[in-house]
N, C-alpha and C positions, 0 to 999 in steps of 0.2 A: 780680266780686270781693267777697269778704266785707268788711264794715265793720271787724270786729275778730275776734280769736280769743281763746278763753278756755282756761285750763289749771288743773286742780285740782292744788295743790301738796301737799296733805295737811294734817292738823291744822286743818281748817276754813278754809284759806287758798286763795285763787285768784289767778291773774295774768291780766290782760286786756291784750292787745296790739293797738294800732291798726294796721290793715293798711297804710295808705298811708304813715304817718310812722314806724312802728316804736316809737313811744312806748308805755310800759306803766305799769300801776299794779297794786298789790296790794290785795286786800280780805281782811278777817279777820272772822270772826263776832264779834259784840259779847259782852262779858263776861256780860251778862244772858241770853245764848242759847248758852252752852257754849263761847264763844270766848275768845281772849286780849285782844281789843280793841286790838291793836297797829297797826291800820291802819283805813282807812275800812271800814265794813260796807257790804254791797250797798245797804241802805236809806239809809245816809249819802250814797252816790254819787247816789241819786235826788234827794235834797234839794239837794246841791251842784250837780247838773245844772240844777235849776230856777233857782238863783241865777245860775249862769254864763250860762245862756240869756238871762235877763232883762238882765244886764249887757251881753251881746253886742249885743242889740237896742238898748239905750240907746247903746252905742258906735257902732253904725251910724248912728243919728240924729245923734249928736254929731259924728261925722266929717263928715257932710253939711253940718252947720250951723257947722262950725269951733268947736266947744265942746270945751274941754279937760276931760276927766273924770278926769284923774289925781288920785289920792287917794281916789276913791270906793271904798268897800268895803262888805261885807255881813256881817251876823251871821245865822246860820242855826240855827234850833232845830227839832229833829225830835221829834214826839210819837208814841208807839207805842200801839196798842190791843192788848189781850191775846187776844181770842177772836173772830175769828181774829187771829193776830199779823200786824199790818200797820201801815203808816204811817197815822195818823189825822189828823194836822195838821202842816203845815209853816209855820213863821213865819220870815219874812225881813225884816230891816230894812236898807235901803240907806242908807248914810251918806255924804254928800258934804260934807266940812267947810268947804270954801271955794268954793262954787258961783259960777261966772262965767257966769251965764245969766239971761235975763229970766224973769219968771213964766210967760209963754207957753211958753218953751223947757223950763222945768222940767215943766210940764204935759205937753208932748209927750214928754219923756223917760219920765214915768210911764206914759203911754199906750203907748209903744213897749214898755216892759217887760211890760205886761199882755197883749201879743199874742204872748207866748212860746209856741212850739210844744210845749215840754216841759209847760208849764202846761195846754195844751189836751189833751195826751196822758195826763195823770194821771186816774185814776178820780174821778168827781165826789164820791164820799164822802170824799175827802181834802180837808180844809179847808185853804185857802191864805190865810194872813194876811200881806199884803205891805204894808209901810210904807216911806215915803220921808222921810228926815230930811235935807232940803236945801231 
């Protein structure tokens, strides 16, 4: 079974549907590349996937250790190169305003995040700057 299906909607917009859940999302070309910028661009989804993957891995560790990660959030900044047009750098800052964890647990959360399969799947020319504010 396919993981997802994609459909071109016209006007530089696509819809992607997850096969097993039926959930979907729309992408739109960014304003600086002939689009309307009314939804995530495909490259935005790559950066968001990196953040989501890292938070998921921290969540797996946190659940095992009975750590409450509620309130953790991330700020994601994408940098594009012009020639060829591609993602050149992804900056993610994970913020956990009220951490209820030991220093050791915080370090283990950082390490868990940095084992993200999305991170390992990205081209090595994409600079990944990951910070943890907790």
